C-alpha positions as CSV (number, residue, x, y, z in Angstrom):
1,X,-15.4,-12.0,6.0
2,X,-12.0,-12.7,8.5
3,X,-13.1,-15.5,11.5
4,X,-11.0,-13.8,14.1
5,X,-11.2,-9.9,14.2
6,X,-12.1,-7.6,17.0
7,X,-15.6,-7.3,17.5
8,X,-16.3,-11.1,16.4
9,X,-18.8,-13.1,19.1
10,X,-18.1,-16.8,19.3
11,X,-18.5,-19.2,21.6
12,X,-16.1,-20.6,23.9
13,X,-15.7,-24.5,23.0
14,X,-13.4,-25.5,25.8
15,X,-13.1,-24.9,29.9
16,X,-15.4,-24.0,32.5
17,X,-16.8,-21.2,30.4
18,X,-17.4,-23.4,27.7
19,X,-20.8,-23.1,26.0
20,X,-21.3,-19.1,26.8
21,X,-20.6,-16.4,24.8
22,X,-17.9,-13.8,24.7
23,X,-16.4,-10.9,22.4
24,X,-13.0,-10.8,21.1
25,X,-11.2,-7.7,22.2
26,X,-7.7,-7.8,20.5
27,X,-5.5,-10.4,19.0
28,X,-2.6,-10.9,20.6
29,X,-1.1,-13.1,18.0
30,X,-1.6,-16.1,15.4
31,X,-3.0,-18.0,18.2
32,X,-4.1,-16.5,20.7
33,X,-6.7,-13.3,21.6
34,X,-8.3,-11.5,24.1
35,X,-11.6,-11.6,25.1
36,X,-14.4,-10.6,27.3
37,X,-18.1,-11.7,28.1
38,X,-18.2,-8.9,30.0
39,X,-18.4,-11.2,33.0
40,X,-21.6,-9.6,34.7
41,X,-23.3,-10.3,31.1
42,X,-22.0,-13.9,30.2
43,X,-20.0,-15.1,32.6
44,X,-16.8,-15.4,30.9
45,X,-14.3,-13.0,32.4
46,X,-11.5,-10.9,30.2
47,X,-8.4,-13.4,29.5
48,X,-6.3,-14.8,27.0
49,X,-8.0,-17.6,25.0
50,X,-6.7,-19.7,22.4
51,X,-8.4,-19.3,18.9
52,X,-8.8,-23.3,18.7
53,X,-11.1,-22.8,22.1
54,X,-13.7,-20.7,20.2
55,X,-16.4,-20.9,17.7
56,X,-16.9,-17.5,15.7
57,X,-20.1,-16.6,15.3
58,X,-22.2,-14.4,12.4
59,X,-22.6,-11.1,14.3
60,X,-19.9,-8.5,14.9
61,X,-20.2,-5.4,17.2
62,X,-18.4,-2.1,16.4
63,X,-15.9,-1.9,18.9
64,X,-11.4,-0.3,18.9
65,X,-8.6,-3.0,19.6
66,X,-8.6,-3.0,23.8
67,X,-12.1,-1.9,23.9
68,X,-13.1,-1.8,27.8
69,X,-15.7,-4.4,29.5
70,X,-18.4,-1.1,29.9
71,X,-17.6,0.1,25.8
72,X,-18.2,-3.8,25.2
73,X,-21.6,-3.3,27.1
74,X,-22.3,-0.1,25.2
75,X,-22.0,-2.1,21.7
76,X,-24.2,-4.6,22.4
77,X,-26.8,-2.1,24.1
78,X,-26.9,-3.8,27.4
79,X,-27.1,-0.9,30.2
80,X,-24.0,-0.4,32.3
81,X,-24.1,1.0,36.0
82,X,-25.7,4.1,36.7
83,X,-25.9,4.9,32.8
84,X,-28.7,4.2,30.6
85,X,-28.4,2.1,27.8
86,X,-28.0,3.7,23.9
87,X,-31.7,2.5,23.1
88,X,-33.6,4.1,25.7
89,X,-32.3,7.8,24.6
90,X,-35.0,9.6,22.3
C-alpha cells in the first residue's frame, strides 16, 4: 500500500489547518502534493502541501488525478450544491 497516492485521505500536521482532514488530489514531485478538503467540508483549501506535513490514513477514495472539489465531494458521498448525493438515488 503506497502511503502517498491520489485519493489517499490524510490529516495535516502543520500550519493553520493542522488536525484537519484532506485528500491528495495530485502528486507534484517527490516532496509536494496537491491537496483539498474541500474547503466547505473540512476547511482545507486546495493547495500544494509538503508530504512531511501530512499523516496518511488507511482510508482512500477513488478519484482521478487532478479531480475537482465537486468530484472529491461526490467520491466522499457528500451532496454538492443543487445535485443529489449518490447515496440518495434509489
